[in-house]
C-alpha positions as CSV (number, residue, x, y, z in Angstrom):
1,M,32.0,-55.5,81.5
2,R,35.0,-56.4,83.5
3,S,35.8,-59.0,86.1
4,R,39.0,-59.2,88.2
5,H,40.5,-62.3,89.6
6,T,43.5,-62.2,91.8
7,I,46.3,-64.8,91.7
8,S,49.7,-64.8,93.0
9,R,52.2,-64.4,90.2
10,R,54.4,-66.8,92.0
11,T,51.8,-69.5,92.1
12,M,51.1,-69.1,88.4
13,L,54.7,-70.0,87.5
14,K,55.1,-72.7,90.1
15,G,52.0,-74.3,88.6
16,A,53.5,-74.2,85.1
17,G,56.2,-76.7,86.1
18,A,53.8,-79.0,87.8
19,A,52.2,-80.8,84.8
20,G,50.7,-84.1,85.7
21,V,50.7,-83.5,89.5
22,A,48.4,-81.8,92.0
23,L,49.2,-78.1,91.9
24,G,48.7,-77.6,95.6
25,A,52.0,-79.2,96.3
26,G,55.0,-76.8,96.2
27,V,52.9,-73.7,96.0
28,F,54.2,-70.9,98.2
29,A,52.1,-68.7,100.4
30,P,52.1,-65.0,99.6
31,A,54.8,-63.0,101.3
32,A,53.8,-60.8,104.2
33,H,54.6,-57.7,102.1
34,A,53.6,-58.9,98.6
35,A,54.8,-56.9,95.6
36,K,52.3,-55.2,93.3
37,P,50.2,-57.8,91.5
38,L,51.2,-58.7,87.9
39,K,48.2,-58.3,85.7
40,L,47.2,-60.3,82.7
41,G,44.7,-58.8,80.3
42,Y,42.2,-61.1,78.6
43,V,39.9,-60.0,75.7
44,S,37.3,-62.1,73.9
45,P,33.7,-61.7,72.7
46,H,31.2,-62.4,75.5
47,T,28.2,-60.7,73.8
48,G,27.1,-60.1,70.2
49,P,27.1,-62.5,67.3
50,L,30.4,-64.0,68.2
51,A,29.5,-64.6,71.9
52,A,29.6,-68.4,71.5
53,F,33.4,-68.1,71.2
54,G,33.6,-66.6,74.7
55,E,31.3,-69.1,76.4
56,P,34.0,-71.2,78.1
57,D,36.0,-68.2,79.3
58,D,34.6,-68.1,82.9
59,F,35.3,-71.8,83.4
60,I,38.9,-71.5,82.0
61,I,39.7,-68.4,84.0
62,K,38.3,-69.8,87.2
63,G,40.2,-73.0,86.7
64,F,43.4,-71.1,86.1
65,L,43.0,-69.0,89.2
66,D,42.3,-72.1,91.3
67,T,45.4,-73.8,89.8
68,V,47.7,-70.9,90.8
69,K,46.0,-70.1,94.1
70,G,48.5,-69.0,96.6
71,G,51.0,-67.4,94.3
72,L,53.3,-68.0,91.4
73,K,57.0,-68.4,91.8
74,L,58.7,-66.1,89.3
75,G,62.3,-65.3,89.4
76,G,62.6,-66.7,92.9
77,K,59.8,-64.4,94.2
78,N,56.2,-65.2,95.0
79,V,54.1,-62.9,92.9
80,E,50.4,-62.2,93.0
81,V,48.7,-62.3,89.6
82,E,45.5,-60.6,88.5
83,V,43.5,-61.4,85.4
84,V,41.5,-58.5,84.0
85,V,38.8,-59.6,81.6
86,K,37.2,-57.5,78.9
87,D,34.3,-58.1,76.5
88,S,35.0,-57.1,72.9
89,Q,31.2,-57.2,72.3
90,S,32.0,-58.8,68.9
91,N,33.0,-55.4,67.7
92,P,36.5,-54.5,66.4
93,N,36.3,-50.9,67.6
94,R,35.3,-52.0,71.1
95,A,38.1,-54.6,71.1
96,A,40.6,-51.8,70.4
97,E,39.1,-49.6,73.1
98,V,39.2,-52.2,75.8
99,A,42.7,-53.2,74.8
100,K,43.8,-49.6,75.3
101,E,42.1,-49.6,78.7
102,L,43.9,-52.7,79.8
103,I,47.3,-51.3,78.6
104,V,47.0,-47.7,79.9
105,G,44.6,-48.0,82.8
106,D,45.2,-51.5,84.1
107,E,48.9,-51.6,83.1
108,V,48.8,-55.3,82.2
109,A,52.1,-57.0,81.8
110,M,50.8,-59.4,79.1
111,M,47.8,-59.5,76.9
112,L,45.8,-62.6,76.0
113,V,43.2,-62.5,73.3
114,A,41.0,-65.0,71.5
115,S,38.5,-65.4,68.7
116,T,38.3,-64.2,65.1
117,P,40.2,-61.4,63.5
118,E,37.6,-59.0,64.6
119,T,38.9,-59.4,68.1
120,T,42.5,-60.6,67.8
121,N,43.6,-58.0,65.2
122,P,42.6,-54.7,67.0
123,V,43.8,-55.9,70.3
124,S,47.1,-57.1,68.9
125,T,47.6,-53.9,67.0
126,Q,47.2,-51.8,70.2
127,C,49.7,-54.0,72.0
128,E,52.2,-53.7,69.1
129,I,51.8,-49.9,69.3
130,E,52.4,-49.8,73.0
131,G,55.1,-52.6,73.1
132,V,53.0,-54.8,75.3
133,P,53.6,-58.6,74.8
134,C,50.5,-60.2,73.4
135,I,49.5,-63.8,72.7
136,S,46.4,-64.5,70.5
137,T,44.6,-67.4,69.1
138,V,41.5,-68.7,67.2
139,A,41.9,-66.9,63.9
140,P,43.6,-68.3,60.8
141,W,47.1,-66.9,60.7
142,Q,46.7,-65.2,57.3
143,P,43.8,-62.8,58.2
144,Y,45.6,-62.2,61.6
145,F,49.1,-61.5,60.1
146,I,48.3,-60.1,56.6
147,G,45.3,-58.2,57.8
148,R,47.4,-56.2,60.2
149,Q,50.0,-55.1,57.6
150,Q,50.1,-51.5,56.4
151,N,49.5,-52.7,52.9
152,P,47.8,-56.2,52.9
153,G,47.8,-56.2,49.1
154,D,51.6,-55.9,48.7
155,P,53.4,-59.1,49.9
156,K,56.8,-57.5,49.5
157,S,55.9,-54.9,52.2
158,W,54.9,-57.5,54.8
159,K,57.0,-57.3,58.0
160,P,57.2,-59.3,61.2
161,F,55.8,-57.8,64.4
162,E,57.8,-57.1,67.5
163,S,55.5,-57.8,70.4
164,T,52.6,-59.8,69.2
165,F,52.4,-63.6,68.7
166,H,49.7,-65.9,67.4
167,F,49.0,-69.7,67.4
168,F,46.4,-71.4,65.3
169,W,46.2,-73.0,61.8
170,G,46.2,-71.4,58.4
171,L,44.1,-71.2,55.3
172,E,46.4,-73.8,53.7
173,D,45.3,-76.2,56.4
174,I,41.6,-75.6,56.2
175,I,41.6,-75.8,52.4
176,A,43.4,-79.2,52.6
177,V,41.0,-80.4,55.3
178,Y,37.9,-79.4,53.4
179,T,39.0,-80.8,50.0
180,N,40.1,-84.0,51.7
181,M,36.6,-84.4,53.2
182,W,35.0,-83.6,49.9
183,G,37.0,-86.3,48.1
184,Q,35.1,-88.9,50.2
185,V,31.8,-88.1,48.4
186,S,31.0,-88.2,44.7
187,T,30.2,-84.7,43.5
188,N,30.3,-82.5,40.3
189,K,33.1,-80.4,42.0
190,S,30.9,-77.3,41.7
191,V,31.5,-75.2,44.9
192,G,29.5,-72.2,46.2
193,G,31.4,-69.7,48.4
194,L,29.9,-67.7,51.2
195,F,32.6,-65.1,52.0
196,P,31.4,-62.0,54.0
197,N,33.0,-58.6,54.0
198,D,35.1,-59.1,57.2
199,G,38.6,-60.3,58.0
200,D,37.9,-64.0,57.6
201,G,35.7,-63.7,54.5
202,N,38.1,-61.4,52.6
203,A,41.0,-63.8,53.4
204,W,39.1,-67.0,52.5
205,G,37.9,-65.5,49.2
206,D,41.2,-63.9,48.3
207,K,42.4,-64.8,44.8
208,V,46.0,-65.2,45.9
209,V,46.1,-66.6,49.5
210,G,42.5,-67.9,49.8
211,F,40.4,-70.7,48.4
212,P,40.1,-69.7,44.7
213,P,43.6,-70.6,43.4
214,V,43.7,-73.9,45.3
215,L,40.2,-75.0,44.3
216,D,41.0,-74.2,40.7
217,K,44.2,-76.2,40.8
218,L,42.3,-79.2,42.2
219,G,39.7,-79.1,39.5
220,Y,36.9,-77.4,41.4
221,K,34.7,-74.7,39.9
222,L,34.1,-71.9,42.5
223,T,31.0,-69.7,42.3
224,D,31.6,-66.6,44.5
225,P,28.6,-64.2,44.4
226,G,30.7,-61.5,46.2
227,R,31.0,-60.1,49.6
228,F,28.0,-59.4,51.9
229,Q,27.7,-57.7,55.2
230,D,27.4,-59.6,58.5
231,L,23.9,-60.1,59.8
232,T,22.4,-60.2,56.3
233,D,18.8,-61.3,56.3
234,D,18.4,-62.2,52.7
235,F,20.6,-64.7,50.8
236,S,18.3,-65.0,47.7
237,A,21.1,-63.8,45.4
238,Q,23.6,-66.3,46.7
239,I,21.2,-69.2,46.5
240,A,20.2,-68.2,43.0
241,A,23.8,-68.1,41.9
242,F,24.5,-71.5,43.4
243,R,21.5,-73.1,41.8
244,Q,22.5,-71.6,38.4
245,S,26.0,-73.2,38.8
246,E,24.5,-76.5,39.9
247,V,26.5,-76.2,43.2
248,E,26.8,-79.4,45.1
249,I,29.3,-78.2,47.7
250,V,28.8,-75.1,49.8
251,T,31.7,-73.6,51.8
252,G,32.6,-70.3,53.4
253,V,33.2,-68.6,56.8
254,V,30.1,-66.9,58.3
255,I,28.9,-65.9,61.7
256,P,26.4,-68.3,63.3
257,P,23.2,-66.3,62.8
258,D,24.0,-65.7,59.1
259,F,24.5,-69.4,58.3
260,T,21.2,-70.2,60.1
261,T,19.5,-67.6,57.9
262,F,21.2,-68.9,54.7
263,W,20.5,-72.6,55.4
264,N,16.8,-72.1,56.3
265,Q,16.3,-70.0,53.2
266,A,18.1,-72.6,51.1
267,N,15.8,-75.3,52.4
268,Q,12.8,-73.2,51.7
269,K,13.9,-72.6,48.2
270,G,14.7,-76.3,47.6
271,F,18.4,-75.8,47.3
272,K,20.1,-78.9,48.8
273,P,23.8,-79.4,48.2
274,K,25.4,-82.7,48.9
275,I,28.1,-81.1,51.2
276,A,28.2,-78.0,53.3
277,S,31.6,-77.3,55.0
278,V,31.4,-73.9,56.7
279,G,33.8,-72.3,59.1
280,K,33.0,-70.2,62.2
281,A,29.2,-70.8,62.0
282,L,29.3,-74.6,62.5
283,L,31.8,-74.7,65.3
284,F,29.3,-74.8,68.2
285,P,26.6,-77.2,69.1
286,V,24.2,-74.3,69.8
287,A,24.4,-73.4,66.1
288,L,23.3,-76.9,65.1
289,D,20.5,-76.9,67.7
290,A,19.1,-73.8,66.0
291,L,18.8,-75.7,62.7
292,G,17.0,-78.7,64.1
293,K,17.1,-81.8,61.9
294,A,18.3,-79.6,59.0
295,G,21.8,-79.5,60.6
296,N,22.5,-83.2,60.3
297,N,25.7,-84.0,58.3
298,L,26.9,-80.4,58.0
299,S,30.7,-80.3,58.2
300,S,33.4,-78.0,59.5
301,E,37.0,-77.8,60.5
302,V,37.9,-79.3,63.9
303,W,40.7,-77.7,65.9
304,W,40.2,-79.5,69.2
305,T,38.1,-82.3,70.6
306,P,38.1,-84.5,73.7
307,T,39.8,-87.2,71.6
308,H,42.8,-85.1,70.8
309,P,45.8,-86.9,72.4
310,F,47.2,-83.9,74.2
311,K,47.4,-82.7,77.8
312,S,47.9,-79.4,79.6
313,S,51.4,-78.3,80.5
314,L,49.9,-76.4,83.4
315,T,47.8,-79.1,85.1
316,G,48.5,-82.3,83.3
317,V,44.7,-82.6,82.6
318,S,43.9,-84.5,79.3
319,A,41.7,-83.1,76.6
320,A,39.0,-85.6,77.5
321,D,39.1,-84.7,81.2
322,L,39.0,-80.9,80.5
323,A,35.9,-81.4,78.2
324,K,34.2,-83.6,80.8
325,A,34.9,-81.1,83.6
326,Y,33.5,-78.2,81.6
327,S,30.3,-80.1,80.8
328,Q,29.8,-81.1,84.4
329,A,30.4,-77.6,85.6
330,S,28.4,-75.8,83.0
331,G,25.7,-78.3,82.0
332,K,26.6,-77.5,78.4
333,P,28.4,-79.5,75.7
334,W,32.2,-78.9,75.3
335,T,33.3,-76.6,72.5
336,Q,36.4,-76.3,70.5
337,Q,37.2,-72.9,72.0
338,L,37.7,-74.6,75.4
339,G,41.1,-76.1,74.6
340,F,42.5,-73.0,73.0
341,A,41.4,-70.7,75.8
342,H,43.2,-73.0,78.2
343,A,46.3,-73.1,76.0
344,L,46.5,-69.3,76.1
345,F,47.2,-69.5,79.9
346,E,49.6,-72.4,79.4
347,L,51.7,-70.3,77.1
348,A,51.5,-67.2,79.3
349,V,52.7,-69.1,82.3
350,D,55.5,-70.9,80.5
351,S,56.7,-67.6,79.0
352,L,56.6,-65.7,82.3
353,K,58.5,-68.6,83.9
354,R,61.3,-68.4,81.3
355,S,61.4,-64.6,81.3
356,G,64.3,-63.0,83.0
357,D,62.0,-60.5,84.6
358,A,58.2,-61.1,84.3
359,R,57.6,-57.4,84.7
360,D,59.9,-56.5,81.8
361,S,58.1,-56.3,78.5
362,K,61.2,-57.0,76.4
363,A,62.1,-60.0,78.5
364,N,58.5,-61.4,78.1
365,V,58.5,-60.8,74.4
366,A,61.7,-62.7,74.0
367,A,60.4,-65.6,76.2
368,I,57.2,-65.9,74.0
369,A,59.3,-65.8,70.8
370,N,61.4,-68.7,72.1
371,S,58.4,-70.9,73.1
372,S,58.3,-74.6,72.4
373,L,55.6,-76.0,74.6
374,D,53.5,-79.1,74.5
375,T,49.9,-78.0,75.3
376,I,46.4,-79.3,75.4
377,V,46.0,-78.2,71.7
378,G,49.4,-79.7,70.7
379,K,52.9,-78.2,70.4
380,I,53.2,-74.4,70.2
381,A,56.5,-73.3,68.8
382,F,57.4,-70.1,66.9
383,G,60.0,-70.0,64.1
384,D,58.6,-73.0,62.1
385,P,60.6,-73.2,58.8
386,A,57.4,-74.6,57.1
387,L,55.9,-71.1,57.4
388,P,56.7,-68.3,55.0
389,P,59.8,-66.4,56.2
390,F,57.9,-63.2,56.9
391,A,55.5,-65.0,59.3
392,R,57.8,-67.4,61.2
393,K,58.7,-65.1,64.0
394,N,55.1,-64.4,65.0
395,I,53.1,-67.5,64.1
396,A,52.9,-71.0,65.5
397,K,50.7,-73.6,63.8
398,T,48.4,-76.1,65.5
399,P,46.9,-79.3,64.0
400,L,43.6,-79.3,62.1
401,V,41.2,-82.1,61.0
402,G,37.8,-82.3,59.5
403,G,34.5,-83.2,61.2
404,Q,30.8,-83.8,60.5
405,W,27.9,-83.1,62.8
406,R,25.6,-86.1,63.4
407,L,22.2,-85.9,65.1
408,R,22.0,-88.7,67.7
409,D,19.0,-90.6,69.0
410,T,19.2,-88.3,72.1
411,G,18.3,-85.4,69.9
412,K,21.7,-83.9,70.5
413,Y,24.4,-83.2,67.9
414,E,27.9,-84.7,68.1
415,I,30.8,-83.8,65.8
416,V,32.6,-86.8,64.4
417,V,36.2,-86.5,63.1
418,V,36.0,-87.8,59.5
419,D,39.3,-86.8,58.0
420,N,42.8,-86.6,59.6
421,Q,45.1,-86.7,56.6
422,T,46.6,-83.3,57.8
423,A,47.1,-84.6,61.4
424,P,47.2,-88.4,61.6
425,V,47.8,-88.3,65.4
426,I,44.2,-87.3,65.9
427,P,41.9,-90.3,65.5
428,T,38.9,-90.5,63.1
429,A,35.6,-92.0,64.0
430,G,33.8,-92.2,60.6
431,K,33.7,-91.0,57.0
432,L,32.0,-88.0,55.4
433,E,28.4,-88.7,54.5
434,P,26.3,-86.7,51.9
435,I,23.6,-84.4,53.3
436,V,21.0,-85.8,51.0
């Protein structure tokens, strides 16, 4: 599945400098003999078990094209821009395949990719091989960076990448957020881990960079029954192990259908922990709707909400207004993915604007590497000294807080930010409550 949207490259960059004002002003009309369009590739999961991540894409891309309608001014020239969209189908092999198509067949000048290591990693790897500048997001930086190394098990061999860059938070952030939330409720500190055999699961459950060493240091006892395959239909072994260990906190990172299966089976078997903080599966309202009343007070990490105090560098729109516009246009609740999909285009525009030649891969790579941009998800800047030296060149971190899903009288779920110790600039609206 592919869709093409044509925009003037000139308009795109003109729009980048127009934060806070109507972008119709100052946009140049296309030249009579316009140059060949500059193409941006975009890959994310639109179908398959990760499809919820790609749900806002059409809205974001349409908005982007409307914003830069008429052309982008790049290097003094008005340039037409085309966005070529590909569906990864929630499959790493398919993600690599469509990335190759975009690079070789469509000759994209820059690649944008979002959502879980199963999509970001194969696409970024293809771009690294071909020397195509690539910006990715929505995957913790460790599975993105370490998972792409030739020898992920040997830290001494890890090396920076040349053409591929990533912005998001890391495992250190989500571990801090989760444990901060757990500290608000009295428990026996017995934790059950749901870590699947995929990029996220292997990273979260890693005994060096994942949850185990930190939880042990903080006095938690982790029960890890081992890796399982995505789309598992029987979690009896995990539930039995958790019950034996008297688990009162469940954590992990699973795809939405797997958590629905696990939680329904847990309720059927009478296993009811006080806290369940689960990544990936509990990010989207649709996942909570599938659980009915059983989803109340489940918790998760929160990367973006309408209450985040940030605005777009591209349009000046606030987080609140972007979420409102999406809900009005789609008839659906806002999702966290919305802000990060928007930020991908913000960073692309800003980088192209600063590049000496937007058609030169090396110039675009250098521009991305030197980014320091205030976006709708916060500041994106590479080279942060707080990151390990091996990752500083390619990684930019964004803020993370903790939230809990509450079932409202309307019958709809709403996520409430309950802990912001890792990012005080983002307001809280309550405290963590036990499930039972």
